[in-house]
C-alpha positions, 0 to 999 in steps of 0.5 A: 931719343933717350929715355930711362926705364926700370927693368928687373935685374934678371931681365937686364942681365938677359938683355946684356947677354943677348946683346953681347952674343948678337954684337949689338948695343943694348939700345939697338937690341931694345929698339929692335925688340920694341919695334917687333912687339909694337908691330905684332900688337898694332890695331888691325887695319880695316879690310878695304885699306888692307886690300888696297895696300896688298893690291898696291904692292902686288898689282891687280889680280887681273894683271896676271896672265895666268889669271886672265887665261884661267878666266877665259877657260872658265868662261868657255866651259860655262858657255858650253854648259848653257 
């Protein structure tokens, strides 16, 4: 999508210089910068959704063999104290 924006001259010049150094078009540089800014300032997710997303990406903690072994050791220690 094309759009027109107004920028101060010094900012435009800085964008031009940066785009040239990075071998990017102005449009690409501004799109990357806008995406980064929007991602950093989006509304926080609710906790349940954040946990569900993390589990979807990394799996259930119970699926980890190390975690299962640690639970077994912990249970054995606790049974010995009763």
